[in-house]
C-alpha positions in Angstrom: -22.4 6.0 106.3 -22.6 7.9 110.2 -20.1 6.3 112.3 -19.7 7.5 116.1 -16.4 10.0 116.4 -15.0 11.9 119.5 -13.1 15.4 119.5 -10.0 15.2 121.1 -8.8 18.2 120.9 -9.7 21.4 119.4 -7.7 24.4 118.5 -9.2 28.5 118.0 -7.2 31.2 116.1 -8.8 34.5 116.4 -7.2 37.4 114.1 -4.4 39.3 116.2 -7.1 42.5 117.6 -10.2 40.2 117.8 -12.9 40.6 120.6 -13.6 37.5 122.8 -15.7 34.2 121.5 -17.7 32.1 123.0 -16.8 28.3 121.3 -19.6 25.4 121.6 -19.7 22.0 120.4 -23.2 20.6 119.8 -23.8 16.8 119.0 -26.3 14.5 118.2 -27.5 11.3 115.8 -28.3 13.2 113.0 -27.5 16.9 111.7 -30.8 18.1 112.8 -30.5 16.9 116.3 -27.0 18.6 116.4 -27.9 21.6 115.2 -31.1 21.7 117.8 -28.9 20.2 120.6 -28.0 22.5 123.8 -23.9 22.9 124.3 -22.2 20.1 125.3 -18.9 21.7 126.1 -18.2 25.6 125.5 -15.4 27.6 126.3 -14.2 31.5 125.5 -11.2 32.1 122.5 -9.2 35.2 122.3 -7.2 37.2 120.2 -4.2 35.1 118.3 -3.8 30.7 118.8 -5.6 29.8 121.5 -4.6 27.0 124.1 -5.8 23.0 122.7 -8.8 22.0 124.1 -10.0 18.7 124.5 -13.3 18.5 124.6 -14.1 14.6 124.5 -17.4 15.9 122.7 -18.9 12.6 120.8 -21.7 12.1 117.9 -22.3 11.1 114.7 -22.8 15.1 113.9 -21.4 18.2 115.3 -21.3 21.5 115.3 -18.8 24.2 116.5 -20.9 27.4 117.0 -18.9 30.6 117.8 -20.8 34.3 118.8 -19.4 37.1 120.7 -18.8 37.9 123.9 -18.0 41.3 124.1 -19.6 44.4 122.0 -16.3 44.2 120.7 -16.3 42.7 116.5 -14.5 39.2 116.5 -12.4 37.8 113.0 -12.2 34.2 112.7 -9.1 32.9 111.1 -8.9 28.9 111.8 -9.8 26.5 114.2 -8.5 22.5 113.6 -9.7 19.4 115.9 -8.7 16.0 115.7 -11.1 13.1 115.4 -11.1 9.8 116.9 -13.4 7.4 114.9 -15.5 5.2 117.3 -17.4 2.5 115.6 -19.9 2.6 112.7 -23.3 3.4 113.4 -26.2 0.9 114.7 -29.5 0.2 112.7 
């Protein structure tokens, strides 16, 4: 069963010599809605471990999209996020 959640913290880690990456979070009631949604929050990550972000994005389905900022290659190592459940979906 789907439930509404909010992303309370997001931390990205890129490789040591990575180029910059634009991250964005897309939310919706279904995975398809989230995939087609405009970015709810966005920011830029640089090489290494980045500072924690607090996007407060919410929805039933969410995507984290990564794209290049520069004409330089980039390498994603990891990301972690903390989700807080807000409640069950009402039909």
